[in-house]
N, C-alpha and C positions, 0 to 999 in steps of 0.2 A: 143678318148678313153672315154668311159663312166665312170661315177663316180663309179659304181659298179666294173668295171674292174680295175680301179685305186685302189680302196680299196683292192681288192683281190691281186693285184700286191704288194701293200704296205705291206700287211699281209705276203705274201711269202718272200719278201725282209727282213722284220723284223724277221721272223723265221730264215732265213739264218744268219743274223747278230747275233741273240741271240745264235745260235748254234756255230758260230765262236767264240763268246765271251766265251762260256762255254768251248770249246776246249782249248782256250788260258789260261783260268783259271786252267783247269786240268793240262796242261803242266807246268804251273808255279808252282802249288802245288807240282807236281812230282819232278821238279828240286829242289825246296826248300827242300823237304824231303831228297833227295840225298845229298844235301849240309849239312843238319843237321846231317845225318848219318856220313858223313866223319868228320864233326867237333866233334861229340861225340866220334868217334873212335880216333881221334887225341888227344883229352883230356885224354882218358883212357890210350893210349899208352904213352903219356907224363908222366902221373902219374906212370906207370910201370917203365919207364926209370929212373925216380927220385928214385923210391923204389930200383931199382938195384944199383944205386950209393950209397944209404944209406946202403944197404947190404954189399957192398964192404968195406965201411968205418967202419962198425961195426964188421969186422972179428975177431978182438982180444978182443972184449967186449961181452962175452957170454949172459948176460941179455939183452943187447941192440940188439944183433944179433937175439935172440929169438923173440923179438918184431918186428924187421924188417922183419923176415921171415913170421910172421903172417900177417903183413901189405901187403907184396908182394903177398902172397897167396890169401888174400882177394881181391886184385885188379884183379888177374887172375880169381877169382870166378865171379866177376862182368862182365868181358869180356866174360867168358864162358856162363854166363846166357844170355847175349845179343845175342851171337851166337846161343845157343840152342833154344832160343825162337824166332828166326828169327826177331830180332828187327832192323837189318841192311838190307839195300838193297844189291843187288848182289855184287857190287864192294867192298863196305865196309866189307861185310861178308867174301869175299875171303881174304882180307888183314887181318882181325881179325883171321880167321882160321889159316892162315899161321903163324901169330905171336904166337898164342897159341900153335900150334904144335911145333914150335921151342923152345919156353920158357919151355914147359913141358918136351921136350926131354932133354934139357940142365939141368933142375932142377932134373930130374930123373937120370941123368948121375952121379950125386954126391951122393954116397951111403947114407950119413947121411941125405941129403935132401929127397931122395927117401923114406927112412925109415920113416922120419917124416910125409911126405905126406900120405904114406900108413897107418900109425898109425892114423892120424887125419881123414882119410876118412872112418874109421871103423864104425863111427856112421852114421845113415841115414841122419842127417841134415848137418853135417859138410862137406863143400866143395862138396855138392851134384852136383853142376853144373860142377865142374871140373871132377868129377867122370863120369858124363853123357857124357861130351865132350871126355874124355879119352876113354870110351867104344866105342864111335862112330868113333874115329880117332886113335885107338891104333896102327894099322899097320903103319900109317904114322909117328907117334911119335917114335915108336921103330925103324923104318927104318933109321931115321936120328940121333938116339941117339949116342952121342960121345962115350959112354961106350960100344957100340955094343950090348946093351941089346936086347934080342930077345924074 
């Protein structure tokens, strides 16, 4: 093999190795992004669960209950923003949509809660992400609403 042929062979082999390394890097970044999506979703859902427990604990304390409802809705707003802006990959997004549909259906099944949410969503800025999510998923939310809201 001549030196020129060897140089060309080495260049081709180097190109294939570089391409393989690039593919491995892309796959690693993609997997890392998916893991981060699920980790972020887990953190938000954990915060929502904690807020639900505080809501139950505050049932007989109106001022505290009011603050806990606001906190709970703010957490749902964050999750709705992540879903609406496609910040999650497909798997995390499916889980997040399912969680939001169920939470909003339950929240709206309680007349006082539904009235509060409707009242607070009257301004353009307040809970705009929940409003946008609700408009996109209204049929699914109403279909599972315990109150039979249609």
